[in-house]
N, C-alpha and C positions, 0 to 999 in steps of 0.2 A: 471575621468571616463574612461571607456574602452568600445569602440564600434567598429564595424568593418566589416570584410570581410569574404567571403565564403570559404568553403573547403570541402573535402570529404574523407580524409584518414581513413582507418579502424583502430580503436584502438586495442592495443594488448590485452586488457582485453575483456572478453566475454560480451554479451548482451549490445552492444554499439549502437544499432539501435535507442535508445531513445534520442540521441543527436539531437538538433534542431538548424536550422539556421533561424534567424528572419529577415524578409524582410519588409521594409517600403517603400511604393510607388515604388516597384520594385527594390529597392536598399537594399543591405545587411546592416543590422543595428547592428547585434550582435548575441549572442548565447542564447540558452535556453535548457531546458530539459523536457521531457515528464514524468509526475508523475501519470497520469491516461490515459486511451486510448484516451481521448479528451481534456486533460488539460496540458498546457505547462507553466512553470515558467521562468521568465526572469527578468531583471532589468527594472524599470520604465523609466530610462533615455534612454534605448534602444528603447522603443516603442513610447516615447513622448506622443502625443495625440492619437495614435492608429489608424490613418486614413490609409485606404488601406493597411491593415496588412495581411501578409501571413507567413506561417511556412513551412519549408522544412526539412524533416528528411534526412540529407545528407548521413547517413549510410544505408539507405534503397534504394537499386538500383532502378532507374527509378521512384522514388517517386516524383510527381509533387508538386509544392507549394500548400498548403491548406489554404484557407481563414480563418482568425482568428479575434477575437475581444477581447478587454480587458473587463473582467467581474469583476475584483477586483484589488485593488492596496493598497499600504501601506501608501498613503498620502504624497508621496514625493513632496516637494515644488519647486524643480528645481535646487537647488544648489549642488555643489560637496560634501558638508559635511552635507546636509540635510538628515534627517532620513526617513525611509520607502521606500527605493529605491527597491520596489518589484512590479511586475505586474503579474497578473494571466490571461492567455489567454485561451479562449475556441475555439477549432477548429470546423469547419463546419461538420466534420465527425470523427468517431473514427478511430484510426490508428491500423493496424494489427501487432503491435509489443508489446513486453513486456515493460512496463514502467520502469523507473529507480527504483532501490531498495535503500531505505534510511537506514542509519545507526542510531543506538541509539544516543541521543543528546550528549553524552560525549565521543564519539568514536574518535574524531579528535586528541586527545592528550592522552598520556599515560606516564608510567614511563620512557620510551625511546621514542624519536621522531618517529612519524609515517609518512611515505612517502605519500604525497598527489599528485594526478595527475589531471591536468586540460587540457581539449581539446579545443583549440581555433583556430581562423583564422586571425592571424595578417597579416599586409601587407607584401608581399613577400612570403607568404606561402598559396597560393591558394588551395593547396591540404590539408591544415590543419597541425597543429603541436601540440606537447605535451609539457607541462611545469610541472616540478616536484617541489613541495613546501612542506613546513611543517609549523605547527603552532609555532609562536614565543613564546607564552604563552597562557594559557587558559583564561586570563583576558579579559573581554569584554571592548572595547573602547566605551564610551558613551552608554553602555548597548545595543550596536547595532552590532559592528563588532569585528572580531578576526583578528589580524595581521598575515599575511603570510610572510615567507621569503624563498628565493630560497634554494632548497635542495643542489645544487652545486653552488659555487660562480660564475661560468661562465654559468649558466643555462639560459634558455629562460625567458626573462622578461615578466611580465604581461602587454604587450603592447596593444594598441587598437585592438580589435578583440576577447578579452576574456570576455567582460562584459556579465553577465547572464549565463556564463558557470558553469556547476556543478563541485564542488570540490569533488573528490572521493578518497577513500582509495585505495592505490595501490594494496594491497593484496586481497581485497574483491570486489572492484568495487562499493561499496556502497557510496551513496552521504552523505556528512557531511555539505555541505553549497553551497553557490553561490558566484562567484566572483563579486564584486561590484566596485572596484577601484584599480588602480595601484598606485605606489609611487608618480608619477607626476614629478619625476626628472630623467633625462637621466642617465643610468648606474646604477641606484639603483634597486636592484632586490627584492622588496617586494611589498606587496599590502594588500588588505583587502577582507575578505569574510563575508557574512551574514550567520551565522550558522542556521541550520534547526529550532532550538528552537525559534530563533528570527523571522524567516520567518513564523512560525506557529502563532506567536503573531499577525502578520498582516493579515494572512489568516488562520483562524481556521480549514479550510478543510485539512490542512497539518497535523494536530495533529493525525488524524486517520491513517496516513501513516508512522509515525515515530515509529519504534519498541521500546519497553522498553529494558532496559539494563539487564533484567533477562534472556535473551536468548543468548546462545553462537553463535558466528558468523558462525560456522560450521552447527549448527542446522538451522539457518536462511537460509543459502545457500542451504542446503538439501531440506528444505520445498519449497523454491522458484523454485528450479530445478524440483521438482516433480510436482508442479502446472503447470509449463511451459510444461512439458512432457504430463501431462494429458490434457491440453488445445490443444496441437497439435494432440493428439490421439483421441480427441473427446470423452473422457470418460463420460459416462452417469451416473451422480452422483448428488444427492441432497445435496448441500453444508450445509444446515441446519442440515440434518440428520447426515452427516459426522462429523460436529462439536459436536453435542450433544452426539454422540457415543463416542467421544474422551474426552469430557470435564469431569473434576473432579466435584464431587457434590458441591464444593464450588466455582467453576468458574461461571461467570455471564451467564445468559441465552442468547441465540441469540437475536438479535434485533427483534422487533415485525414485521417489514417489511421483515425479512429474509435476505438472501444474494443473490445478483443478479448474482454471479459467484463464482467459486472456489477462484479466486483472492481476492474477498472481504472477504470470509471466512478466508483465510490465513492471510490477513492483520488484521482481528479482533483478531486472535490468537496471532499474533506477537505484536500488538500495544495496545490491550486492557487488556491483561492478564499480571499481574505482581506478584511479591512475589515468595515464594519458590515453589509453585505448578505450576508456569507458564511453566517452562522447560519440566516437564513430559507431560503436555498437548500438547505442540508443538511436542514432540516425538511421542505421541500416534496418533495425527492428521496425521503426516507424515507417520507413519507405516501403518495406515489404507488406506491412499491414495496410498501408494506404493503397498499394497495388491490388490487394485482395478485395478492397472495397469498390473497385472500379472494374467493370468488364472491359477487356481490351477491345478496341475498335476493330482490329484485324486479327483473326486467329493465326497463329504461326503455321507455316507450311509443314514443318516437321515437328514431332513431339520433343519436348524438353525432358530428356531422360534423367532420372535420379536413381542410379543403380545401387544394389547391394551385391557385394562380391563375397562368395564363400569359396575359400581356397582349401583344398584337401591335399595332403601329402603324406609321405612315409614319415613315421615318427623316429625311426632308428632305434626304438626301444622294444621292438618285438612285432611279430606278425599280427597280433590282435589289437594293436594300438594305431590310431590315426591322428596325425597332426592337423588341427583345424584352425583357420583364421578367418574371422568375419569382419568386413569393413563396409561402411556406407560412404557414398560419394554425393556431395552436394556442390554443384557449380564448380566442379573440378577439384574440390578439396576432399581429401580422404579423412574419414572419421573412424579410427579403430574402435571396434565394438567389443571384441573379446578374442582370445586365442587360447589354445590349450591342447593337450594330448588326451584323447578320448578313446575309451574301449569301444570296439565295433558295435556291440549290442546296445550301447547308449548313444550312438552317433546320430540317429534320426531325431531323437528327442532334443539332443544338444543343439543341433543345427536349427531345428524349428524354433526353439526358444531364443536363440541368438538373432535369428532373422526378425522375430517380433521386436526385440530390443532395437534392432537397426533402423526400424521404420521411423523412430523419433528423430533421426538425423537427416531424413530426406527433405528436399525442398518442397514446401507447401505448393500444391497446384501442379507439380511436375508428374509426368508419367513414371510409374514405378517399374523397375526391372530387377529381377533376381538372377544372378549369373553364378555358375559354378566353374571353378578351375580344378581339373582333376589331374593326377599324375599320369605320365605316359604309359606306365605299366602297372 
């Protein structure tokens, strides 16, 4: 096992503020990484029973320790070779930094070795240090770990201080796994990581954060950079409407509860869409978001309408019943919202509620229009 000491050196890669230092009863216990504004992942052996637990983002200057508690774990039994060495920590408050970006499940290995970087705090490196590794082979050991070996024969070993640290791709900074163990023998420069697909097995909440392999790394990086920029700029945008305007007719609808942020919408696009149509949707989503970040040089002469159409007709089931169909239109594409046969005394409330639902499908920035189509008699 690997547990350890603090540090604070800035990584050479961008977006390093999500690195976490885990502190147990006031003492540094190991490393971790932020995956949502209030969720940190680390090893179960780092936090043990989770009493008097705190997390410090060492790359966020002046950030004090934040109280945390263990909300989920992988069932680790306490031994160095026991399975499920994962702990999920919930912070007392959300952190004002961009969480770690995860890579597709198969990104750690390729036709040629991919350099992996780990940020840890071993003894003698209070300022922190980096270790460069690579995957020995894609084969899982006990369906749990992937073996790591040093990129250079004389490189930094995975000594105590690296447990719970994110293993990242050197070229993109995306996370492919978490350090769980060193070799256990002095002078041997290898270790083990729990890949993200195994971590998601123990904590299903991670599944919605791992992108599919149908998106190019450049597209993922572009979208994440745009979302970061939009968040900093305070762009006023409905994430649901942004997604539905970019989505292909065969893409899944947004979740019923909507998206609570642009980040959640971007993660939905990256992690829930797959197949040949996934990449074009990511590109359209990014293009629309980029357009919202820039004020057009020339205002359009005529408004760009995005209408909602409410069609009322005879139901054929009696005089007291009305057939209603509500649709939204975005750039010429029709999005059915709902349809049904409604009693006349419930008609007003039914139409009002369906119009509210329809707004999520309208094009962001377009002028809104609600139109009614009534029967002739």
